[in-house]
ZAVEXRO-915565 format. One line per field, with one value per residue: residue number from 0; x, y, z of N, C-alpha, C in turn. Coordinates in steps of 0.05 Angstrom, whole numbers, plus 5000, padded with zeros to 4 digits. Atoms other than C-alpha are relative to their C-alpha. Layout:
<recs>
lovex NUM;... $
n_c1 X;... $
n_c2 Y;... $
n_c3 Z;... $
ca_c1 X;... $
ca_c2 Y;... $
ca_c3 Z;... $
c_c1 X;... $
c_c2 Y;... $
c_c3 Z;... $
</recs>
This chain:
<recs>
lovex 0;1;2;3;4;5;6;7;8;9;10;11;12;13;14;15;16;17;18;19;20;21;22;23;24;25;26;27;28;29;30;31;32;33;34;35;36;37;38;39;40;41;42;43;44;45;46;47;48;49;50;51;52;53;54;55;56;57;58;59;60;61;62;63;64;65;66;67;68;69;70;71;72;73;74;75;76;77;78;79;80;81;82;83;84;85;86;87;88;89;90;91;92;93;94;95;96;97;98;99;100;101;102;103;104;105;106;107;108;109;110;111;112;113;114;115;116;117;118;119;120;121;122;123;124;125;126;127;128;129;130;131;132;133;134;135;136;137;138;139;140;141;142;143;144;145;146;147;148;149;150;151;152;153;154;155;156;157;158;159;160;161;162;163;164;165;166;167;168;169;170;171;172;173;174;175;176;177;178;179;180;181;182;183;184;185;186;187;188;189;190;191;192;193;194;195;196;197;198;199;200;201;202;203;204;205;206;207;208;209;210;211;212;213;214;215;216;217;218;219;220;221;222;223;224;225;226;227;228;229;230;231;232;233;234;235;236;237;238;239;240;241;242;243;244;245;246;247;248;249;250;251;252;253;254;255;256;257;258;259;260;261;262;263;264;265;266;267;268;269;270;271;272;273;274;275;276;277;278;279;280;281;282;283;284;285;286;287;288;289;290;291;292;293;294;295;296;297;298;299;300;301;302;303;304;305;306;307;308;309;310;311;312;313;314;315;316;317;318;319;320;321;322;323;324;325;326;327;328;329;330;331;332;333;334;335;336;337;338;339;340;341;342;343;344;345;346;347;348;349;350;351;352;353;354;355;356;357;358;359;360;361;362;363;364;365;366;367;368;369;370;371;372;373;374;375;376;377;378;379;380;381 $
n_c1 5018;5018;5026;5027;5029;5024;5022;4989;5028;4998;5015;5001;4992;5021;5016;4996;5018;5028;5007;4999;5022;5019;5001;5001;5032;5018;5015;4982;5016;5013;5012;4996;4981;5007;5021;4982;4983;5017;5008;4977;4992;5023;4987;4977;5010;5017;5024;5018;5027;5009;5008;4977;4994;4975;4995;4976;4996;4974;4987;5013;5011;5024;5015;5013;5018;5027;5010;5006;5019;5023;5012;5005;5029;5021;5011;5025;4994;4982;5011;4983;4985;5006;4973;4988;4988;4979;4980;4977;4982;4973;4980;4971;5005;4995;5015;5019;5023;5012;5007;5023;5015;5002;5004;5029;5015;5012;4989;4985;4992;4974;4998;4971;4990;4984;4970;4979;5010;5003;5032;5025;5007;5031;5009;5006;5027;5030;5002;5004;5024;5026;5026;4991;4977;5010;4978;4975;4983;4973;4978;4981;4980;4982;5015;4999;5024;5010;5015;5027;5027;5001;5013;5027;5019;5004;5018;5027;5005;5003;5023;5020;5006;5009;5026;4994;4982;4974;4986;4971;4986;4971;4985;4979;4978;4980;5006;5007;4989;5000;5027;5010;5010;5005;5013;4982;5003;5013;5014;5011;5025;5005;4993;4968;4982;4970;4979;4977;4980;4974;4981;5015;4993;4995;5007;5006;4994;5011;5020;5009;5025;5014;5009;5029;5013;5032;5005;5021;4989;4980;5010;4998;4975;4989;5012;4984;4967;5005;5020;5028;5018;4998;4988;5008;5028;5006;5005;4998;4977;4989;4985;5022;5026;5006;5006;4976;5017;4988;4975;4977;4968;4978;4981;4996;4979;4999;4990;4970;4998;5008;4980;4976;5010;5006;4977;4985;5018;4990;4977;5009;4991;4973;4992;5004;4978;4980;5005;5000;4967;4981;5011;4995;4969;4997;5015;4990;4971;4995;5001;5015;5026;5015;5030;5014;5015;5026;5004;5022;4993;4972;4990;4983;4974;4990;4977;4990;4995;4992;5000;4976;4992;4981;4999;4989;4975;4998;5008;4974;4977;5002;4996;4968;4992;5019;5029;5024;5016;5020;5029;5019;5026;5000;5025;5017;5011;4990;5000;5020;5018;5021;5011;5011;4979;5007;4982;4995;4967;4986;4989;4971;4980;4998;4984;4975;4978;5006;4982;5005;4972;5004;5016;5018;4987;4970;4978;4988;4987;4975;5012;5016;4979;4983;5021;5003;4978;4997;5021;4993;4984;5009;4993;4969;4986;5011 $
n_c2 5002;5010;4984;5011;4990;5019;4986;4983;4987;5006;4979;5002;4979;4983;4985;4972;4989;5002;4976;4975;4998;4996;4972;4981;5006;4987;5016;5008;5014;5024;4997;5020;5020;5017;5018;5019;5013;5013;5021;5015;5023;5019;5019;5019;5020;5020;4998;5005;5005;4972;4993;4985;4975;4990;4971;4996;4980;4988;5019;5020;4989;4981;5020;5019;4982;4992;5024;5008;4984;5008;5024;4992;4993;5022;4995;5014;5032;5004;4994;4979;5008;5003;4989;5025;5011;5006;5000;5019;4991;5013;4978;5005;4984;4970;4988;4991;5011;4998;4968;4997;5015;4983;4974;5003;5004;5028;5020;5016;5022;5011;5024;5009;5007;5018;4992;5006;4984;4972;4993;5001;5023;5000;5015;4985;4984;5018;5003;4976;4989;4998;4985;4972;4998;4983;4996;5019;4982;5012;4991;5025;4992;5004;5002;5031;5001;5018;5018;4990;5019;5007;4980;4993;5022;4993;4978;5014;5017;4990;4983;5022;5006;4973;4982;4973;4997;4985;4988;5008;4972;5006;4983;5013;4983;5021;5018;4994;5018;5027;5012;5028;5020;4983;4976;4981;4996;4981;4993;5028;5002;4987;4975;5000;4977;5002;4979;4989;4988;5002;5022;5020;5009;4973;4981;4974;4980;5013;5010;5028;5004;5011;5017;5010;5019;4997;4973;4979;4982;4983;4976;4990;4997;4970;4978;4993;4993;4966;4987;5005;4983;5011;4985;5005;4992;4973;4975;4975;4987;5025;4999;4999;5010;5029;5006;5025;5018;5015;4986;5016;4996;4989;5029;5009;5004;4976;5007;5005;5022;5019;5002;5023;5032;5014;5007;5018;5027;5006;5018;5016;5028;4998;5001;5026;5022;5000;5017;5037;5015;5003;5023;5026;4997;5005;5019;5024;5006;4990;5025;4990;5002;4975;5007;5023;4989;5025;5006;4990;4974;4981;4971;4975;4993;4976;5002;5029;5003;5029;5002;5012;4994;4979;4983;4973;4998;4999;4975;4986;5013;4986;4973;5000;5010;4977;5008;4990;5022;4985;5013;4981;4993;5005;5010;4974;5009;4986;4973;4987;4993;5020;5010;5024;5024;5023;5020;5008;5011;5005;4974;4997;5013;4984;4974;5007;5009;4998;4977;5002;4996;4988;5022;4986;5002;4987;5019;5015;5025;4997;5000;5023;5016;4990;5001;5023;5011;4989;5010;5022;4995;4976;5015;5005;4972;4980 $
n_c3 4980;5013;4994;5016;4983;4989;5014;5018;5019;5036;5015;5035;5018;5009;4978;5002;5024;4996;4978;5012;5014;4977;4989;5015;5001;4983;4985;4985;4980;5011;5019;5018;4995;4983;5009;5019;4993;4997;5025;5008;4977;5004;5022;4988;4984;5015;4988;5023;4988;5002;4972;4984;5010;4985;4989;4992;4976;4997;4982;4991;4972;5007;5008;4977;4984;5010;4999;4971;5006;5013;4985;4976;4998;5010;5024;5009;5000;4981;4981;4976;4986;4972;4983;4991;5022;5002;5024;4997;5014;4986;4987;5016;5024;4997;4987;5017;5000;4978;4993;5010;4977;4979;5006;4999;4978;4997;4978;5017;4986;5013;5011;4996;5029;5008;5002;5023;5024;4988;5009;4983;4989;5006;4981;4978;5005;4999;4972;4992;5011;4986;5006;5006;5022;5025;5018;4994;5013;5005;5022;5015;4995;5014;5021;4999;4999;4983;5011;5008;4998;4973;4983;5002;4991;4968;5000;5008;4976;4977;5011;4991;4971;4985;5018;5007;5017;4996;5020;4997;5012;5007;4999;5017;5007;5014;5019;5031;5017;4990;5015;4982;5017;5030;4993;4987;4971;4990;5025;4999;4991;4977;5006;5000;5003;5002;4991;5024;4986;5019;4997;5008;5027;5020;4980;5009;4984;4979;5015;4998;5006;4989;5026;4989;5016;4999;5013;4984;4982;5011;5000;4981;4992;5018;4987;4975;5007;5004;4984;5000;5030;5029;5024;5024;4998;5015;4978;5012;4994;4986;4967;4982;5000;4989;4974;4997;4983;4981;4996;5010;5002;5023;5009;5033;5013;5020;5026;5003;4995;5026;5022;4995;4998;5028;5011;4980;5004;5030;4996;4972;5009;4992;4971;4989;5010;4987;4968;4999;5007;4977;4978;5014;4999;4970;4997;5008;4988;4968;4985;4975;5005;5013;4997;5011;5021;5005;5029;5017;4994;5013;4983;5013;4987;4993;4979;4997;4972;4990;4970;4991;4969;4990;5022;5000;5010;5027;5011;4997;5014;5033;5000;5004;5030;5021;5005;4988;4993;4984;4996;5012;4987;4971;4988;4994;4976;4980;4994;4982;5012;5000;4976;5004;4999;5000;5001;5026;5001;5028;5001;4983;5014;5027;4996;4992;5019;5029;5015;5028;5018;5028;5023;5024;5028;5002;4993;5020;4998;4989;4971;4994;4993;4975;4978;4994;4994;4972;4984;4998;4979;4977;4969;4990;4998;4981 $
ca_c1 4302;4234;4167;4104;4040;3980;3934;3946;3890;3883;3863;3850;3886;3820;3793;3827;3796;3731;3733;3754;3693;3649;3679;3673;3600;3572;3539;3575;3518;3477;3464;3470;3540;3507;3452;3505;3549;3489;3471;3540;3547;3480;3515;3579;3541;3498;3433;3378;3320;3281;3261;3337;3358;3424;3428;3488;3511;3566;3591;3575;3564;3509;3479;3474;3440;3390;3372;3367;3331;3279;3264;3258;3194;3129;3119;3063;3102;3139;3112;3128;3192;3189;3236;3252;3271;3339;3396;3446;3506;3586;3636;3697;3691;3698;3663;3624;3583;3554;3551;3489;3458;3466;3461;3385;3373;3364;3382;3446;3463;3538;3542;3605;3653;3684;3758;3776;3740;3731;3655;3593;3585;3521;3515;3519;3470;3417;3426;3416;3358;3291;3223;3258;3308;3289;3355;3414;3477;3539;3607;3643;3705;3761;3714;3712;3638;3596;3552;3489;3448;3462;3445;3377;3357;3367;3326;3272;3270;3269;3207;3168;3180;3168;3116;3161;3204;3278;3314;3389;3437;3507;3559;3609;3654;3703;3672;3668;3671;3665;3619;3581;3561;3566;3528;3553;3559;3509;3461;3430;3366;3384;3397;3471;3523;3586;3644;3682;3723;3794;3830;3774;3778;3755;3742;3705;3743;3694;3627;3580;3516;3461;3435;3355;3324;3251;3230;3174;3228;3277;3240;3243;3313;3328;3280;3317;3393;3366;3327;3266;3252;3241;3289;3255;3185;3160;3156;3140;3198;3250;3278;3209;3137;3149;3121;3176;3133;3189;3257;3316;3396;3447;3474;3477;3534;3556;3578;3649;3652;3617;3661;3721;3679;3659;3735;3758;3698;3727;3791;3756;3769;3839;3846;3810;3852;3908;3883;3864;3934;3971;3920;3927;4006;4000;3950;4004;4067;4054;4064;4016;3943;3903;3826;3783;3747;3674;3664;3634;3664;3711;3736;3758;3813;3808;3849;3889;3884;3930;3936;3998;4019;4056;4022;4043;4114;4106;4071;4132;4181;4147;4141;4216;4226;4184;4118;4060;4016;3952;3890;3858;3793;3786;3735;3673;3649;3701;3690;3655;3607;3568;3568;3553;3599;3591;3622;3650;3711;3711;3724;3777;3813;3808;3837;3895;3924;3895;3943;3927;3987;3992;3949;3931;3948;4013;4049;4099;4126;4191;4153;4105;4167;4199;4134;4125;4196;4194;4127;4148;4207;4178;4175;4248;4264;4221 $
ca_c2 4002;3975;4019;3978;4013;3972;4024;4063;4113;4090;4150;4138;4186;4206;4231;4297;4311;4284;4334;4393;4383;4379;4440;4480;4456;4500;4448;4421;4394;4335;4329;4288;4256;4231;4198;4170;4145;4114;4077;4057;4019;3985;3962;3938;3901;3871;3893;3868;3869;3936;3933;3948;4009;4050;4115;4148;4192;4229;4171;4101;4125;4173;4111;4070;4129;4143;4063;4063;4127;4102;4038;4069;4094;4055;4046;4014;3950;3956;3957;4011;4006;3986;4010;3935;3922;3907;3912;3852;3871;3846;3890;3867;3927;4001;4039;4073;4016;4015;4087;4097;4049;4088;4155;4130;4114;4039;3981;3945;3872;3844;3781;3738;3729;3670;3669;3638;3688;3750;3745;3749;3684;3653;3600;3654;3699;3639;3635;3709;3723;3737;3763;3831;3822;3876;3883;3842;3882;3853;3860;3816;3821;3846;3833;3756;3741;3715;3651;3686;3624;3600;3670;3674;3608;3632;3695;3652;3605;3661;3698;3626;3625;3699;3721;3781;3799;3815;3863;3849;3908;3887;3929;3921;3974;3918;3886;3923;3868;3810;3753;3694;3640;3681;3736;3803;3812;3863;3853;3783;3808;3849;3920;3938;3998;4008;4054;4103;4127;4145;4080;4033;3996;4054;4121;4183;4218;4203;4173;4115;4084;4052;3992;3982;3916;3947;4003;4028;4053;4077;4142;4152;4147;4195;4241;4237;4247;4319;4345;4309;4350;4317;4345;4319;4344;4404;4473;4539;4565;4506;4527;4532;4511;4436;4416;4371;4313;4276;4314;4288;4300;4335;4260;4269;4252;4316;4315;4325;4266;4224;4246;4216;4153;4145;4152;4102;4054;4048;4018;3977;3906;3923;3940;3884;3840;3865;3849;3776;3761;3780;3738;3683;3690;3696;3640;3592;3612;3642;3589;3619;3611;3657;3670;3617;3628;3592;3552;3587;3651;3707;3757;3827;3824;3893;3867;3801;3773;3725;3699;3687;3679;3734;3782;3849;3829;3801;3868;3903;3861;3874;3945;3947;3910;3970;3926;3965;3923;3935;3902;3961;3961;3961;3919;3965;3930;3968;4033;4078;4105;4039;4023;3958;3893;3826;3757;3743;3690;3690;3762;3756;3703;3738;3804;3769;3738;3771;3823;3847;3854;3896;3855;3914;3926;3970;3913;3887;3817;3835;3857;3804;3759;3799;3802;3725;3711;3761;3736;3664;3680;3727;3670;3659;3734;3761 $
ca_c3 1720;1701;1715;1695;1713;1745;1701;1642;1604;1530;1488;1410;1361;1338;1401;1393;1323;1347;1411;1368;1325;1384;1416;1353;1344;1390;1425;1484;1528;1525;1456;1388;1406;1470;1430;1379;1427;1462;1395;1379;1448;1429;1364;1404;1451;1399;1432;1385;1437;1434;1510;1529;1526;1550;1591;1588;1651;1680;1721;1740;1807;1780;1743;1805;1841;1789;1793;1871;1865;1817;1853;1921;1905;1887;1812;1771;1770;1831;1902;1960;1989;2062;2124;2131;2058;2042;1989;1988;1963;1965;2005;1955;1906;1896;1948;1892;1887;1953;1968;1928;1977;2034;2004;1988;2058;2043;2087;2064;2077;2063;2025;2032;1967;1936;1954;1890;1844;1891;1862;1905;1942;1909;1965;2016;1981;1977;2049;2062;2020;2055;2052;2057;2001;1945;1907;1898;1874;1846;1815;1766;1798;1752;1694;1709;1702;1761;1748;1716;1707;1776;1802;1762;1788;1861;1845;1811;1872;1918;1877;1888;1960;1980;1924;1908;1849;1867;1823;1805;1790;1758;1772;1709;1718;1705;1653;1586;1534;1583;1556;1594;1549;1486;1521;1535;1611;1634;1577;1601;1633;1690;1702;1696;1703;1667;1680;1631;1683;1661;1679;1652;1584;1544;1576;1563;1608;1660;1648;1649;1632;1662;1619;1631;1605;1614;1568;1619;1663;1615;1604;1673;1681;1621;1657;1725;1697;1677;1737;1719;1646;1581;1532;1474;1492;1448;1488;1463;1500;1510;1576;1608;1619;1636;1698;1734;1765;1800;1829;1789;1780;1740;1715;1637;1601;1556;1481;1495;1536;1482;1430;1465;1482;1405;1388;1444;1426;1352;1380;1439;1402;1405;1475;1499;1458;1489;1562;1543;1505;1566;1616;1572;1576;1653;1656;1622;1658;1728;1780;1832;1844;1797;1803;1780;1713;1703;1642;1587;1614;1579;1623;1600;1652;1673;1735;1738;1804;1839;1907;1947;2019;2052;2004;2033;2030;1961;1943;1969;1934;1864;1878;1889;1824;1789;1783;1803;1842;1887;1921;1887;1928;2001;2034;2043;2104;2150;2132;2181;2131;2124;2197;2182;2200;2189;2191;2121;2120;2044;2049;2105;2061;1996;2022;2055;1998;1932;1889;1822;1772;1708;1648;1602;1525;1550;1578;1531;1516;1547;1613;1612;1619;1673;1710;1712;1725;1787;1809;1808;1849;1897;1952;1951;1956;2008 $
c_c1 4972;4975;4980;4973;4978;4976;5016;4973;5011;4983;5005;5010;4982;4983;5008;4987;4968;4989;4999;4977;4978;4997;4995;4973;4978;4980;5017;4987;4990;4983;4997;5024;4994;4985;5016;5016;4983;4990;5019;5010;4976;5012;5025;4991;4979;4972;4977;4969;4987;4988;5026;5008;5028;4999;5021;5001;5028;5022;4979;4984;4972;4981;4988;4979;4975;4987;4985;4975;4973;4981;4991;4973;4979;4990;4975;5004;5017;4986;5016;5023;4997;5025;5013;5010;5030;5016;5019;5018;5039;5017;5024;4991;4999;4980;4975;4974;4980;4995;4979;4977;4988;4990;4968;4986;4989;5021;5023;5008;5024;4996;5027;5015;5016;5021;5014;4991;4998;4971;4984;5001;4971;4988;4989;4976;4978;4994;4987;4978;4976;4979;5006;5020;4982;5015;5024;5019;5023;5020;5007;5031;5026;4994;5001;4969;4988;4980;4973;4982;4995;4985;4968;4985;4995;4979;4970;4988;4989;4967;4974;4996;4989;4978;5009;5022;5023;5014;5030;5012;5027;5017;5023;5013;5026;5002;4995;5011;5001;4977;4999;4981;4990;4979;5015;4988;4984;4974;4982;4971;4996;5012;5032;5012;5026;5014;5015;5018;5027;5016;4985;5007;4997;4988;4984;5006;4991;4972;4988;4976;4985;4984;4971;4989;4972;5001;4985;5016;5022;4996;5007;5027;5015;4988;5019;5035;4996;4979;4974;4984;5007;5015;4988;4974;4997;4991;5000;5030;5014;5013;4979;4974;4998;4997;5027;4983;5017;5033;5022;5031;5009;5020;5005;5029;5000;5018;5029;5011;4994;5015;5026;4989;4994;5031;5011;4979;5010;5027;4998;5009;5027;5012;4993;5013;5025;4999;4997;5024;5011;4988;5008;5031;5008;4989;5022;5023;4999;4993;4986;4972;4989;4971;4986;4976;4976;5004;4984;5002;5022;5004;5009;5021;5004;5019;5002;5007;5016;4999;5023;5001;5018;4995;5011;5030;5008;4989;5027;5019;4994;5004;5028;5013;4984;4977;4974;4982;4979;4978;4979;4973;4999;4976;4982;4987;5016;5003;4980;4969;4980;4994;4986;5023;4990;5016;5005;5027;5003;5012;5028;5021;5009;5018;5028;5021;4999;5019;4992;5028;4994;4994;4995;5020;5027;5021;5016;5006;5019;4993;4983;5025;5015;4978;5000;5024;5003;4979;5005;5024;5002;5005;5026;5016;4990;5011 $
c_c2 4999;5015;4996;5010;4979;5012;5016;5015;4992;5029;4997;5025;5017;5012;5031;5016;4997;5023;5027;5006;5005;5027;5024;4997;5020;4994;4981;4983;4972;5000;4975;4982;4985;4977;4984;4980;4975;4974;4983;4980;4978;4984;4983;4982;4982;5000;4998;4998;5030;5008;5012;5019;5010;5034;5008;5022;5003;4984;4975;4997;5011;4975;4981;5018;5004;4969;4997;5024;4999;4977;5005;5009;4985;5006;4982;4974;4991;5012;5022;4989;5003;5003;4967;4989;5001;5002;4977;5005;4982;5026;5005;5018;5032;5008;5013;4981;4994;5025;5012;4988;5015;5028;4999;4995;4967;4981;4983;4974;4991;4972;4992;5002;4975;5006;4992;5014;5028;5010;4996;4969;4989;4982;5018;5020;4985;5004;5023;5014;4994;5011;5030;5008;5018;4999;4984;5017;4988;5012;4975;5013;5005;4994;4966;4992;4980;4979;5010;4981;4989;5027;5003;4980;5008;5024;4987;4990;5019;5015;4979;4998;5027;5017;5030;5004;5016;5012;4994;5023;4988;5021;4991;5022;4987;4985;5005;4980;4974;4986;4979;4984;5017;5018;5018;5005;5028;5005;4970;5000;5014;5030;5000;5034;4997;5026;5010;5015;4999;4978;4974;4995;5018;5022;5022;5026;4998;5001;4973;5000;4981;4982;4989;4979;5005;5031;5019;5011;5017;5028;5017;5006;5019;5025;5009;5005;5025;5008;4990;5010;4984;5018;4995;5010;5029;5019;5022;5018;4974;4998;5002;4985;4971;4999;4974;4982;4989;5015;4978;5015;5011;4973;5002;4999;5026;4988;5002;4972;4973;4996;4985;4973;4988;4996;4976;4974;4984;4979;4977;4972;4999;4996;4974;4974;5002;4989;4969;4990;4999;4986;4985;4991;4994;4970;4972;4998;5014;4978;5004;4994;5029;4997;4985;5014;4982;4990;5012;5035;5014;5024;5024;5005;5030;4995;4973;4997;4975;5002;4987;5006;5021;5025;5031;5000;4990;5021;5023;4996;5004;5026;5014;4995;5021;4987;5007;4982;5015;4975;5012;5008;4988;4989;5021;4999;5014;5027;5014;5008;4979;4990;4977;4972;4976;4976;4985;4987;4998;5025;5006;4981;5010;5027;4997;4986;5012;5027;5000;5016;5014;4975;5020;5003;5017;4983;4983;4972;5001;5002;4981;4975;5003;4998;4972;4988;5006;4988;4968;4997;5011;4980;4995;5023;5018;4994 $
c_c3 4986;5018;4987;5016;5001;4977;4980;4980;4969;4988;4972;4990;4991;5018;5001;4983;5008;5024;4990;4980;5013;5011;4977;4985;5009;5020;5018;5021;4993;4976;4978;5002;5025;4989;4982;5016;5018;4981;4993;5024;4998;4978;5009;5009;4984;5008;4975;5015;5007;5034;5017;4992;5016;5007;5006;5022;5002;5014;5000;5024;4998;4992;5021;5015;4985;5004;5028;5005;4994;5014;5027;4999;4984;4968;4993;4999;5021;5025;5013;5012;5038;5016;5008;4973;4998;4973;5008;4977;5004;5006;4981;4979;5009;5017;4985;4995;5020;5018;4997;5014;5015;4997;4994;5024;5002;5018;4985;5016;4990;4989;4996;4965;5001;5001;4970;4976;5013;4989;5025;5006;4990;5019;5023;4992;5002;5024;5015;4985;5014;4993;4999;4979;4974;4974;5001;4980;5002;4988;4989;5001;4979;4970;4994;5012;5023;4985;4993;5001;5029;5017;4991;5011;5026;5001;4991;5025;5022;4997;5007;5024;5008;4985;4991;4978;5014;4977;5003;4987;5001;4995;4980;4993;4990;4979;4973;4985;5011;4991;5024;4983;4976;5000;5010;5028;5000;4980;4999;5012;5020;5004;5002;4994;4988;5000;4980;5012;4988;5000;4989;4967;4981;5020;4986;5014;5028;4995;5012;4987;5016;4980;5016;4979;4996;4992;5015;5020;4986;4995;5025;5012;4988;5013;5024;4997;4992;5014;5000;4973;4984;4984;4978;4998;4991;5022;4983;5010;5018;5015;5017;4996;5010;5026;5013;5023;5022;4996;4983;5003;4979;4995;4977;5000;4976;4973;5000;5005;4980;4977;5008;5002;4971;4987;5016;4994;4969;5003;5021;4996;5006;5026;5013;4992;5016;5028;4998;4992;5025;5022;4987;5006;5026;5005;4994;5016;5026;5016;5033;4994;4989;5004;4981;4977;4996;4969;4985;5006;4981;5010;4982;5013;5005;5025;4996;5024;5013;5033;5014;5033;5002;4979;5001;4996;4969;4986;4998;4981;4972;5000;4996;4977;4984;4989;5015;5010;5029;5009;4986;5012;5028;5012;5011;5025;5025;4993;5011;4989;4997;5026;5003;4998;5001;5001;4973;4992;4973;4994;5010;4983;4977;5007;5012;4986;4971;4992;4974;4988;4978;4978;4977;4973;5004;5010;4976;5008;5025;5031;5009;5014;5029;5025;5015;5014;5034;5015;5011;5019;5024;5027;5011;5006;5019;5027 $
</recs>
């Protein structure tokens, strides 16, 4: 009987030793391992721009909340947020993408998705941008990059039309290692977050990062991830004295998580290669419609998405055959907490047909062939 999981935690053999070393060091909070992990990530992503920085947090959700909390307030290069201002976002994502928006009391406007990629529909985005648009939030579904060039042009056109800068936040929870025209996704000039939650490409147990392309804001992000206190400032009493000018959060990563992350990061090329090789095998042999990939894009394939008629019946059939599969994320616009419905035909079509199948490093060649045969024959067996 087959039992092929949709997700599986990767843990490097070195993680145990790294963690024991940290536990024995007497320092397990935010310390040298967190800084080492941030610097190692810069090396992994080949960051050679001094303006770009990485801020490690206890989750990607915390990283996104830091972003919205920071820009909700007036800054030297950012005008005051008005009650009419809006965040445009995709509803086809984990709710964690959009909950920080409403938790900061910001207005949320849904943008439709492209049903052949499950990514935000840039044509619909262009139509919905107006004088109230302040931030655009998007997800690279399954690690399949959005057309960043087209997005950048849309934002530039809006700036020329409305006279205000729109910020873009890329939710890269699915996209560790994804590339767009030879550039790492999340490092093309926008703000971005990455997730190191348990089942992502690499994990820190739980954790995330905020990528800041503007060093003027990085210091504030680092302050706010730890209450609003500058941990690096000299103080006569290291626990006291400093005035907290702006209230922050307890969102920092700790050295235990960073130690796990450092071990797994060393193996990340091998892990990513496993996803990509399996996806390429599916591309060649599956006889169903697959999510479209843009020219010049190199997905990380955290999810491999197919589109089938009678999706629920196909999903039940595959599950009975021991192949775990799912839509993975419910469309956010139906959740009561958002209290915000829209006409989104692309989302309607996508969620009616989409299904994600196992693709990660753990899927063997024998299992790949079994999945392909089962999926290709599903229509005749449901």
